[in-house]
KOLDREN-521421 format. One line per field, with one value per residue: x, y, z of N, C-alpha, C, O in turn; residue number from 1. Coordinates in steps of 0.02 Angstrom, whole numbers, plus 50000, padded with zeros to 5 digits. Example, Ala and Ser with C-alpha at 12.3 -4.5 7.8 and 13.67 -1.06 7.14 Angstrom:
// residues 2
nu (50660	50642) .
nv (49716	49888) .
nw (50390	50354) .
cau (50615	50684) .
cav (49775	49947) .
caw (50390	50357) .
cu (50660	50645) .
cv (49835	50002) .
cw (50390	50394) .
ou (50712	50670) .
ov (49834	50057) .
ow (50423	50402) .
seq (1	2) .
This chain:
// residues 297
nu (45866	45712	45533	45377	45219	45106	45140	45149	45150	45230	45298	45203	45128	45180	45289	45365	45498	45525	45512	45617	45712	45690	45713	45853	45890	45870	45938	46068	46102	46101	46221	46373	46407	46533	46567	46592	46668	46831	46921	46903	46925	47066	47152	47266	47259	47348	47418	47514	47571	47516	47503	47504	47420	47309	47270	47189	47116	47030	46992	46924	46808	46743	46690	46599	46498	46448	46398	46307	46225	46183	46077	46035	45941	46025	45937	45938	45881	45959	45918	45936	46021	45983	45897	45810	45704	45802	45801	45738	45815	45838	45734	45674	45757	45788	45619	45643	45731	45649	45552	45637	45740	45933	46045	46110	46133	46246	46273	46410	46470	46554	46557	46610	46688	46552	46411	46385	46331	46352	46350	46450	46601	46538	46401	46373	46459	46357	46237	46261	46249	46132	46054	46062	46115	46237	46312	46344	46440	46468	46581	46587	46685	46838	47012	46980	47047	47124	46999	46945	47024	46933	46814	46791	46840	46698	46621	46597	46540	46545	46655	46631	46721	46743	46777	46814	46868	46989	47171	47260	47180	47179	47283	47188	47084	47146	47185	47060	47024	47119	47090	46994	46861	46723	46773	46713	46677	46638	46555	46519	46375	46428	46540	46640	46623	46734	46815	46854	46924	47025	47022	46911	46926	46967	46884	46721	46599	46533	46465	46344	46294	46141	46116	46153	46262	46246	46119	45956	45819	45823	45798	45791	45917	45902	46008	46087	46048	46105	46241	46242	46217	46332	46422	46390	46408	46538	46576	46558	46633	46769	46772	46743	46694	46620	46475	46333	46287	46152	46107	46000	45859	45784	45626	45453	45435	45575	45643	45619	45659	45775	45820	45811	45903	46017	46069	46073	46101	46000	45992	45888	45812	45723	45607	45576	45581	45507	45382	45275	45251	45403	45454	45344	45372	45482	45469	45379	45468	45553	45468	45467	45547	45590	45490	45546	45656	45606	45598	45719	45848) .
nv (48498	48454	48497	48530	48448	48523	48642	48832	48937	49067	49122	49139	49232	49345	49478	49479	49511	49444	49316	49285	49319	49229	49108	49127	49095	48979	48892	48957	48916	48793	48742	48663	48704	48780	48824	48921	48995	49065	48982	48879	48956	48958	48831	48772	48840	48929	49087	49154	49079	49112	49136	49266	49254	49193	49261	49366	49279	49296	49425	49420	49319	49393	49502	49449	49382	49526	49550	49460	49485	49612	49602	49475	49485	49408	49342	49293	49199	49179	49069	49079	48970	48997	49038	48937	48759	48664	48553	48503	48524	48489	48454	48578	48657	48585	48617	48760	48762	48702	48784	48883	48932	48944	48915	48890	48994	49021	49053	49112	49122	49188	49234	49320	49422	49448	49479	49333	49161	49026	48901	48780	48696	48555	48576	48631	48500	48395	48445	48466	48359	48316	48413	48501	48612	48742	48812	48941	48997	49118	49178	49250	49295	49304	49291	49205	49156	49022	48938	48924	48790	48702	48729	48716	48579	48530	48562	48690	48790	48918	49058	49194	49334	49449	49608	49693	49610	49553	49578	49562	49568	49530	49428	49350	49312	49262	49152	49081	49058	48997	48868	48811	48866	48990	49164	49259	49442	49530	49677	49770	49874	50021	50026	50085	50057	50117	50044	49936	49943	49896	49757	49733	49652	49533	49452	49347	49385	49504	49563	49650	49706	49724	49743	49769	49643	49489	49417	49377	49426	49582	49766	49805	49924	50074	50148	50073	50044	50139	50094	49971	50046	50126	50022	49928	50058	50057	49954	49946	50045	49993	49879	49724	49575	49552	49460	49559	49550	49555	49558	49540	49609	49573	49563	49562	49689	49757	49688	49706	49875	49849	49759	49862	49921	49888	49738	49562	49453	49381	49387	49280	49259	49257	49272	49192	49070	49089	49112	48996	48908	48865	48860	48937	49067	49101	49101	49200	49299	49300	49319	49436	49505	49491	49557	49706	49716	49761	49897	49939	50050) .
nw (50022	50078	50046	50146	50061	50079	50098	50105	49968	49933	49811	49696	49721	49708	49601	49439	49447	49583	49603	49508	49593	49695	49624	49566	49701	49738	49674	49697	49819	49804	49780	49856	50010	50016	49899	49848	49913	49999	50017	49916	49778	49819	49828	49906	50027	50075	50046	50017	49928	49811	49631	49527	49442	49508	49576	49492	49424	49563	49559	49446	49468	49578	49497	49433	49536	49567	49488	49458	49588	49546	49470	49537	49694	49820	49951	50131	50253	50416	50535	50719	50818	50940	51013	50998	51054	51147	51177	51074	50989	50841	50783	50786	50739	50584	50552	50524	50412	50315	50305	50237	50264	50220	50294	50458	50596	50723	50883	50982	51144	51279	51399	51424	51336	51297	51399	51432	51423	51304	51206	51125	51016	51039	51035	50904	50836	50859	50801	50659	50603	50588	50506	50319	50289	50273	50433	50514	50621	50753	50835	50971	51076	51173	51113	51000	50923	50972	50970	50835	50764	50801	50801	50657	50650	50711	50609	50564	50425	50405	50490	50577	50665	50804	50768	50872	50954	50912	50932	50813	50669	50565	50539	50605	50520	50412	50442	50485	50358	50305	50359	50259	50268	50268	50300	50415	50477	50622	50688	50829	50882	50922	50842	50694	50543	50458	50525	50474	50345	50300	50269	50222	50094	50092	50173	50181	50228	50317	50467	50536	50699	50765	50878	51051	51076	51161	51220	51175	51101	51106	51072	50915	50846	50770	50714	50650	50504	50439	50446	50369	50252	50223	50206	50111	50023	50014	49960	49827	49811	49828	49754	49795	49853	49973	50064	50149	50319	50440	50635	50756	50845	50728	50632	50571	50547	50543	50448	50316	50305	50326	50216	50121	50144	50113	50175	50155	50222	50355	50517	50630	50778	50888	50831	50739	50817	50912	50881	50889	50721	50655	50528	50476	50528	50438	50317	50303	50351	50211	50140	50145	50147	50028	49947	49981	49920	49809	49815	49836	49788) .
cau (45781	45630	45469	45307	45167	45058	45164	45126	45216	45212	45315	45143	45103	45241	45292	45409	45571	45528	45518	45673	45756	45690	45742	45897	45910	45876	45988	46127	46088	46093	46276	46424	46403	46615	46583	46598	46708	46900	46972	46896	46973	47129	47145	47322	47257	47399	47396	47576	47610	47465	47532	47479	47350	47256	47250	47148	47044	46992	46951	46854	46744	46724	46656	46560	46448	46440	46358	46240	46204	46152	46039	45970	45989	46000	45908	45951	45892	45979	45885	45974	45971	46006	45820	45765	45702	45853	45766	45715	45865	45855	45667	45664	45829	45741	45568	45676	45767	45595	45524	45647	45814	45984	46096	46083	46171	46264	46286	46449	46474	46609	46539	46693	46665	46505	46393	46329	46389	46299	46372	46514	46584	46499	46337	46388	46463	46280	46185	46302	46225	46060	46047	46126	46129	46303	46340	46369	46452	46467	46623	46573	46731	46905	47048	46953	47106	47106	46964	46930	47011	46886	46732	46798	46824	46655	46552	46568	46538	46587	46674	46642	46736	46720	46838	46842	46903	47040	47190	47273	47115	47197	47295	47131	47041	47179	47191	46996	47027	47190	47049	46959	46797	46717	46772	46667	46717	46580	46550	46445	46324	46443	46600	46628	46636	46774	46881	46848	46943	47092	47009	46860	46966	46981	46802	46650	46544	46522	46406	46352	46256	46105	46092	46244	46281	46243	46045	45908	45746	45827	45739	45826	45950	45895	46060	46134	46043	46166	46318	46241	46221	46405	46457	46369	46446	46622	46596	46551	46702	46819	46772	46750	46610	46577	46413	46326	46239	46115	46107	45981	45786	45765	45566	45429	45438	45638	45670	45598	45701	45853	45850	45817	45980	46095	46073	46078	46045	45977	46006	45837	45796	45674	45532	45578	45582	45467	45310	45263	45291	45464	45434	45311	45400	45543	45413	45358	45534	45579	45424	45447	45623	45605	45453	45556	45701	45594	45612	45794	45859) .
cav (48527	48428	48533	48474	48474	48595	48721	48886	48971	49153	49159	49128	49297	49406	49493	49440	49504	49421	49254	49258	49319	49144	49038	49135	49092	48894	48872	48970	48873	48718	48714	48646	48764	48784	48810	48990	49019	49087	48924	48863	48980	48953	48763	48771	48886	48983	49161	49176	49036	49110	49156	49332	49211	49179	49383	49385	49249	49298	49484	49414	49296	49449	49542	49386	49379	49559	49557	49430	49524	49674	49567	49460	49517	49342	49354	49238	49184	49137	49074	49095	48922	49022	49039	48865	48740	48629	48499	48488	48564	48439	48470	48665	48685	48563	48651	48810	48740	48679	48857	48925	48955	48926	48918	48914	49033	48987	49114	49084	49181	49156	49258	49388	49478	49469	49440	49273	49108	48990	48849	48770	48654	48487	48580	48612	48436	48368	48496	48464	48280	48320	48465	48482	48671	48788	48813	49011	49006	49180	49195	49314	49257	49330	49242	49178	49098	48965	48904	48901	48735	48665	48730	48691	48511	48522	48561	48738	48809	49004	49084	49266	49359	49506	49663	49714	49538	49528	49617	49561	49543	49523	49353	49310	49296	49213	49086	49041	49044	48936	48806	48809	48891	49062	49199	49358	49505	49552	49751	49780	49952	50076	50001	50120	50023	50117	50007	49855	49955	49841	49675	49695	49618	49461	49425	49329	49435	49561	49549	49710	49702	49790	49749	49736	49553	49446	49399	49377	49462	49646	49809	49847	49979	50102	50179	50009	50034	50162	50072	49930	50079	50123	49951	49943	50090	50051	49877	49935	50081	49949	49805	49670	49519	49531	49501	49611	49524	49592	49532	49573	49631	49558	49543	49579	49748	49769	49661	49782	49941	49803	49759	49921	49990	49824	49674	49526	49378	49409	49328	49315	49204	49244	49283	49122	49019	49104	49125	48955	48875	48917	48873	48992	49125	49088	49099	49274	49355	49278	49354	49509	49539	49479	49619	49750	49719	49804	49960	49971	50115) .
caw (50088	50074	50086	50136	50001	50098	50129	50049	49903	49912	49749	49657	49739	49689	49551	49410	49506	49673	49568	49469	49626	49731	49581	49585	49775	49753	49615	49712	49899	49797	49767	49909	50056	50033	49830	49820	49996	49961	50025	49848	49762	49838	49882	49945	50089	50081	50015	50006	49869	49747	49576	49494	49388	49551	49590	49434	49451	49615	49537	49400	49512	49623	49453	49416	49598	49591	49429	49503	49644	49531	49439	49570	49750	49855	50003	50148	50321	50446	50604	50757	50867	51026	51010	50990	51108	51136	51198	51024	50929	50790	50762	50774	50659	50524	50537	50484	50365	50294	50293	50169	50286	50171	50338	50527	50646	50798	50933	51026	51203	51337	51456	51443	51272	51314	51463	51426	51411	51264	51180	51094	50961	51046	51011	50830	50807	50866	50739	50586	50615	50595	50463	50273	50267	50323	50492	50501	50664	50770	50896	51023	51107	51173	51091	50950	50877	50987	50942	50774	50730	50845	50773	50613	50657	50721	50557	50535	50367	50415	50545	50607	50723	50815	50758	50945	51006	50879	50924	50748	50650	50475	50565	50616	50470	50375	50501	50475	50278	50284	50375	50222	50286	50240	50339	50415	50537	50637	50735	50879	50865	50917	50806	50661	50476	50443	50572	50439	50279	50269	50296	50158	50007	50123	50203	50133	50232	50381	50509	50574	50770	50771	50937	51094	51084	51230	51239	51119	51114	51110	51019	50850	50839	50713	50676	50606	50439	50398	50442	50315	50185	50212	50201	50010	49982	50018	49944	49759	49807	49818	49681	49831	49840	50036	50090	50225	50368	50494	50688	50817	50821	50666	50637	50514	50556	50521	50376	50270	50291	50343	50149	50072	50172	50088	50190	50117	50252	50399	50579	50688	50833	50950	50784	50710	50868	50987	50897	50840	50696	50634	50452	50460	50531	50415	50255	50319	50341	50177	50092	50177	50114	49940	49932	49992	49864	49737	49836	49846	49738) .
cu (45752	45584	45425	45283	45135	45083	45147	45158	45203	45249	45246	45120	45128	45255	45349	45484	45574	45550	45573	45728	45757	45708	45797	45939	45922	45936	46063	46162	46108	46159	46300	46409	46483	46612	46613	46643	46794	46957	46951	46915	47047	47138	47197	47313	47307	47411	47483	47615	47547	47506	47488	47404	47294	47218	47180	47107	47002	46964	46906	46808	46716	46668	46579	46488	46427	46390	46275	46199	46160	46087	45981	45975	45948	45975	45920	45932	45915	45962	45948	45982	45984	45948	45787	45767	45774	45856	45732	45735	45844	45784	45638	45714	45783	45670	45585	45702	45681	45557	45542	45728	45878	46039	46080	46147	46179	46306	46332	46468	46526	46582	46585	46692	46612	46467	46333	46379	46334	46332	46448	46535	46542	46437	46331	46402	46394	46222	46214	46283	46156	46030	46116	46112	46196	46268	46370	46382	46489	46505	46615	46618	46798	46953	47009	47006	47106	47086	46914	46947	46937	46808	46741	46784	46765	46608	46558	46582	46579	46588	46674	46670	46724	46789	46861	46865	46986	47112	47235	47225	47128	47227	47236	47105	47076	47194	47100	46994	47069	47172	47018	46866	46803	46728	46740	46690	46637	46578	46502	46417	46382	46523	46612	46650	46683	46847	46894	46895	46990	47072	46945	46871	46962	46925	46758	46603	46549	46454	46402	46282	46218	46063	46164	46231	46254	46181	46016	45850	45761	45804	45811	45859	45935	45956	46112	46115	46113	46215	46284	46257	46302	46442	46441	46422	46521	46627	46591	46611	46769	46810	46753	46669	46596	46512	46380	46252	46225	46092	46077	45923	45765	45666	45519	45430	45515	45661	45668	45679	45788	45898	45859	45902	46033	46103	46060	46038	46045	45984	45931	45826	45762	45596	45546	45564	45513	45405	45268	45302	45358	45457	45406	45342	45434	45512	45413	45410	45574	45530	45428	45507	45622	45567	45493	45621	45652	45605	45675	45804	45936) .
cv (48499	48489	48520	48501	48526	48648	48785	48895	49037	49175	49169	49216	49344	49428	49463	49421	49454	49340	49218	49251	49251	49111	49061	49092	49026	48883	48878	48941	48811	48687	48677	48695	48791	48820	48857	49054	49019	49014	48875	48881	48977	48877	48729	48791	48928	49048	49170	49133	49058	49161	49214	49311	49205	49226	49393	49343	49271	49363	49475	49373	49342	49486	49502	49398	49462	49592	49514	49463	49589	49642	49523	49468	49444	49336	49277	49251	49132	49112	49044	49015	48935	49013	48999	48819	48692	48581	48465	48537	48551	48481	48555	48691	48668	48611	48723	48813	48726	48744	48906	48948	48923	48926	48921	48957	49008	49028	49090	49115	49131	49191	49313	49443	49504	49442	49373	49198	49057	48900	48853	48708	48591	48505	48596	48536	48399	48385	48471	48382	48282	48376	48461	48540	48699	48813	48876	49025	49091	49191	49260	49316	49315	49253	49189	49128	49038	48907	48880	48836	48697	48647	48716	48610	48500	48509	48635	48748	48891	49014	49153	49267	49413	49550	49694	49683	49536	49569	49624	49531	49513	49424	49306	49273	49241	49136	49054	49025	48985	48860	48781	48801	48953	49114	49273	49388	49520	49631	49746	49854	50007	50092	50032	50070	50064	50085	49935	49888	49918	49770	49652	49653	49562	49420	49409	49377	49482	49578	49605	49696	49745	49790	49764	49674	49549	49421	49431	49428	49538	49703	49812	49915	50022	50116	50124	50012	50088	50142	50013	49992	50089	50074	49946	49987	50076	49972	49899	50003	50033	49886	49756	49646	49512	49537	49531	49550	49557	49551	49538	49615	49629	49530	49561	49656	49784	49756	49714	49832	49911	49801	49810	49953	49950	49779	49627	49470	49415	49358	49339	49245	49205	49259	49229	49061	49020	49123	49087	48917	48898	48917	48918	49044	49119	49117	49192	49303	49340	49335	49431	49538	49534	49526	49663	49760	49748	49864	49982	49997	50087) .
cw (50054	50097	50070	50072	50019	50113	50076	50026	49894	49853	49710	49684	49732	49636	49510	49454	49561	49645	49539	49542	49687	49672	49571	49643	49775	49719	49655	49767	49877	49781	49846	49953	50057	49960	49808	49900	49964	49961	49934	49794	49753	49875	49905	50001	50096	50029	49994	49946	49800	49698	49553	49470	49443	49578	49545	49425	49501	49594	49481	49435	49556	49573	49438	49464	49593	49533	49429	49544	49626	49505	49482	49632	49795	49918	50044	50230	50358	50528	50653	50829	50938	51051	51025	51067	51102	51149	51130	50965	50858	50759	50734	50716	50584	50500	50490	50445	50307	50264	50232	50209	50261	50220	50395	50571	50711	50834	50977	51060	51247	51370	51487	51418	51287	51352	51457	51404	51373	51249	51139	51048	50966	51011	50912	50786	50786	50813	50686	50572	50568	50541	50391	50251	50308	50391	50482	50585	50687	50821	50928	51081	51122	51165	51057	50903	50901	51000	50878	50740	50750	50821	50694	50602	50677	50672	50539	50482	50347	50479	50554	50670	50746	50807	50840	50978	50968	50875	50852	50697	50583	50478	50567	50557	50414	50399	50468	50391	50262	50307	50311	50231	50254	50331	50362	50492	50546	50691	50777	50860	50870	50901	50730	50608	50464	50465	50509	50358	50250	50285	50224	50092	50039	50146	50145	50144	50295	50415	50548	50630	50765	50834	50991	51094	51158	51243	51198	51145	51138	51043	50977	50846	50766	50651	50645	50540	50419	50390	50383	50248	50175	50196	50116	49989	49958	49981	49864	49752	49783	49769	49714	49840	49915	50024	50171	50266	50416	50563	50732	50804	50757	50663	50567	50503	50539	50471	50359	50262	50280	50259	50114	50066	50133	50112	50156	50169	50317	50456	50628	50708	50863	50897	50750	50757	50927	50974	50858	50789	50653	50557	50436	50446	50467	50347	50268	50316	50271	50105	50103	50144	50047	49914	49936	49926	49797	49747	49833	49781	49692) .
ou (45758	45591	45407	45305	45132	45054	45134	45213	45168	45243	45241	45089	45100	45230	45384	45511	45627	45600	45585	45769	45807	45731	45829	45994	45972	45985	46106	46223	46131	46166	46257	46393	46495	46662	46653	46644	46814	47007	46995	46928	47080	47131	47192	47353	47296	47410	47496	47670	47537	47535	47428	47350	47235	47159	47130	47050	46941	46904	46858	46752	46658	46611	46522	46435	46374	46355	46218	46139	46118	46037	45920	46035	45889	46023	45916	45957	45906	45993	45992	45946	45993	45939	45738	45804	45797	45907	45705	45705	45834	45785	45604	45708	45756	45666	45556	45710	45680	45537	45509	45769	45882	46093	46030	46205	46137	46365	46311	46499	46535	46571	46594	46693	46605	46472	46273	46435	46280	46329	46486	46490	46514	46414	46290	46377	46375	46177	46170	46309	46143	45969	46174	46093	46206	46209	46420	46341	46527	46474	46637	46595	46805	46946	47005	46998	47091	47111	46869	46909	46898	46769	46687	46743	46756	46565	46520	46636	46618	46548	46727	46661	46686	46843	46917	46888	47035	47121	47247	47229	47089	47208	47230	47106	47048	47210	47095	46960	47060	47204	47015	46825	46852	46706	46744	46711	46592	46613	46448	46447	46387	46560	46585	46698	46693	46903	46942	46896	46998	47111	46933	46830	46949	46923	46753	46572	46608	46403	46444	46227	46238	46008	46221	46177	46243	46186	46028	45844	45725	45795	45868	45822	45957	45959	46167	46156	46162	46248	46320	46299	46332	46497	46481	46469	46550	46680	46627	46634	46806	46859	46734	46615	46559	46484	46401	46199	46268	46053	46116	45926	45732	45649	45548	45424	45511	45697	45701	45730	45836	45953	45908	45938	46089	46151	46024	45980	46079	45983	45918	45828	45748	45540	45495	45539	45485	45368	45233	45360	45357	45454	45425	45349	45395	45543	45448	45409	45629	45546	45397	45508	45654	45587	45494	45624	45675	45621	45687	45779	45960) .
ov (48510	48522	48501	48548	48575	48696	48779	48873	49060	49234	49227	49250	49396	49388	49423	49371	49428	49312	49158	49206	49229	49059	49010	49066	49004	48861	48835	48937	48772	48627	48663	48745	48829	48855	48855	49112	48983	49000	48843	48838	48989	48867	48671	48769	48973	49039	49202	49146	49022	49212	49205	49339	49212	49231	49423	49364	49268	49367	49511	49398	49331	49499	49526	49418	49467	49643	49528	49469	49616	49667	49523	49458	49427	49314	49222	49296	49072	49137	49004	49016	48894	48985	49007	48828	48685	48549	48409	48569	48598	48529	48578	48729	48707	48636	48739	48869	48758	48749	48944	48981	48865	48938	48956	48938	48981	49038	49048	49160	49070	49142	49338	49498	49565	49380	49367	49190	49045	48852	48900	48666	48569	48469	48573	48516	48380	48349	48441	48353	48248	48375	48439	48541	48682	48829	48878	49059	49120	49216	49314	49336	49363	49196	49133	49081	48992	48855	48839	48815	48670	48599	48705	48583	48440	48465	48650	48723	48912	48994	49179	49228	49443	49534	49712	49702	49517	49598	49680	49471	49477	49376	49249	49211	49195	49082	49005	48979	48939	48809	48720	48759	48975	49106	49327	49360	49521	49624	49721	49886	50041	50137	49992	50037	50027	50092	49895	49847	49907	49731	49600	49629	49521	49359	49434	49407	49476	49601	49616	49678	49803	49815	49770	49655	49594	49390	49488	49458	49562	49688	49819	49964	50001	50106	50138	49987	50069	50156	50021	49984	50063	50084	49961	49971	50082	49940	49863	50015	50038	49851	49715	49675	49466	49582	49525	49526	49591	49504	49544	49656	49674	49479	49574	49678	49843	49795	49763	49825	49932	49819	49814	49983	49974	49750	49645	49449	49465	49298	49393	49193	49149	49256	49222	49009	48979	49146	49108	48896	48950	48970	48952	49071	49143	49166	49233	49345	49367	49367	49476	49593	49572	49550	49686	49811	49751	49897	50042	49975	50123) .
ow (49994	50148	50014	50038	49982	50139	50016	50042	49849	49836	49690	49643	49748	49596	49539	49477	49579	49667	49538	49551	49714	49695	49557	49639	49804	49750	49654	49773	49918	49771	49888	49922	50104	49954	49761	49920	49918	49927	49904	49752	49703	49935	49924	50042	50138	49968	49943	49923	49751	49717	49563	49477	49425	49596	49564	49414	49491	49609	49469	49430	49573	49594	49433	49440	49623	49536	49411	49533	49662	49531	49476	49644	49802	49949	50016	50264	50353	50576	50638	50880	50984	51105	51061	51116	51045	51138	51131	50922	50820	50720	50688	50669	50544	50444	50439	50422	50255	50207	50197	50176	50282	50193	50403	50568	50747	50820	51016	51031	51250	51406	51542	51446	51293	51356	51469	51381	51401	51288	51126	51039	50916	50967	50872	50734	50731	50791	50656	50524	50519	50540	50393	50192	50366	50397	50446	50615	50649	50867	50907	51135	51084	51188	51081	50864	50863	51021	50872	50697	50711	50818	50666	50566	50665	50675	50492	50465	50304	50520	50536	50717	50709	50832	50857	51032	51000	50821	50831	50684	50553	50445	50545	50550	50384	50373	50430	50369	50222	50293	50310	50213	50225	50388	50333	50542	50505	50742	50764	50818	50819	50924	50692	50625	50416	50442	50509	50313	50190	50314	50194	50052	49994	50137	50090	50100	50312	50390	50591	50608	50762	50847	50967	51118	51199	51297	51178	51198	51182	50984	51000	50842	50712	50590	50621	50503	50386	50340	50334	50204	50128	50170	50072	49952	49904	49979	49831	49696	49734	49754	49673	49838	49928	49993	50228	50247	50444	50550	50779	50758	50730	50693	50515	50446	50520	50439	50376	50228	50248	50239	50076	50026	50122	50087	50109	50167	50331	50445	50656	50675	50883	50922	50716	50736	50964	51017	50812	50795	50619	50526	50388	50391	50426	50326	50239	50272	50268	50055	50074	50117	50011	49861	49879	49892	49740	49698	49828	49729	49648) .
seq (1	2	3	4	5	6	7	8	9	10	11	12	13	14	15	16	17	18	19	20	21	22	23	24	25	26	27	28	29	30	31	32	33	34	35	36	37	38	39	40	41	42	43	44	45	46	47	48	49	50	51	52	53	54	55	56	57	58	59	60	61	62	63	64	65	66	67	68	69	70	71	72	73	74	75	76	77	78	79	80	81	82	83	84	85	86	87	88	89	90	91	92	93	94	95	96	97	98	99	100	101	102	103	104	105	106	107	108	109	110	111	112	113	114	115	116	117	118	119	120	121	122	123	124	125	126	127	128	129	130	131	132	133	134	135	136	137	138	139	140	141	142	143	144	145	146	147	148	149	150	151	152	153	154	155	156	157	158	159	160	161	162	163	164	165	166	167	168	169	170	171	172	173	174	175	176	177	178	179	180	181	182	183	184	185	186	187	188	189	190	191	192	193	194	195	196	197	198	199	200	201	202	203	204	205	206	207	208	209	210	211	212	213	214	215	216	217	218	219	220	221	222	223	224	225	226	227	228	229	230	231	232	233	234	235	236	237	238	239	240	241	242	243	244	245	246	247	248	249	250	251	252	253	254	255	256	257	258	259	260	261	262	263	264	265	266	267	268	269	270	271	272	273	274	275	276	277	278	279	280	281	282	283	284	285	286	287	288	289	290	291	292	293	294	295	296	297) .
């Protein structure tokens, strides 16, 4: 990802810990998008065929990632293209990337699971041609199993499905992993985090909705912070390595408390694409989140 020479560098005005965090972030995200996915740990994509040594290797990898997280909190901004200007989608997306976005969030809605219709694999395929960061596809749809192969083929690097939309959640997550991409599970504001207890060992990301899904520009639901804290506690207790993502109402006022609660990936749409230059908006969010990491307990 190239950066403009005149871009402001917030690192110089921050303390040593933030500087180290951002240096770690640049090194981490410079790897191949799928380098830390479960598929790369298990190239054959068949969990039934894994030997015991593979399980030990996975546990060792999780422990390594946990130690890295404790030393350096990796903060990522995932601009939601739903709020971008689709007449200039490539320009908006790349502006956000120049500002420090390390992935792009793609909100997929079907008008059934949520009261809105947005985009599908065709847009993902087009976006894949013009950006070089991972595409984080959030499927807010019924029967997601039917569409997972299409999104993978279009260029998705991570696919998240909703716990509320999946009758057989474990099977759906395994289907995502079998296609060689990262798997995420999302929960709506009224869904307890305890409903995810049986799949936390196989997901790469847990996505906490901090608004009711369907439309951008909604107000942040404060109760979402307690869900983030509970997930961080569950992760430590289980010794697993999923990351915590939060989506909805993320701006300069809400990103700091969400960071202190334990969130690491922040989906932001209206704040990034609705306030002038997307690059500057992303820079501001990154600065606020990285400063907040100093206040984590």
